[in-house]
Steps between C-alpha positions, in 0.01 A plus 500: 500500500533877520597748227871495589516120473302496174722766347820317586363162390374640170826678429703187567267286285568737209873483570522878538737682731372780718672739260316354198163522673573855613572608142173345380308688771695828461610496864833454679643163597487620860122541470462140382717383788290692752177361354634144516589556865156633586599867537257705294550849645 
């Protein structure tokens, strides 16, 4: 399992939306989406 898969799995286990996770990490929702899809740059 790579980082993108772990991130998405962990977020869903917590019941958080991408928007909620983004706010906790002080990033945009688009950043979370990119990370979950394996696009880091």
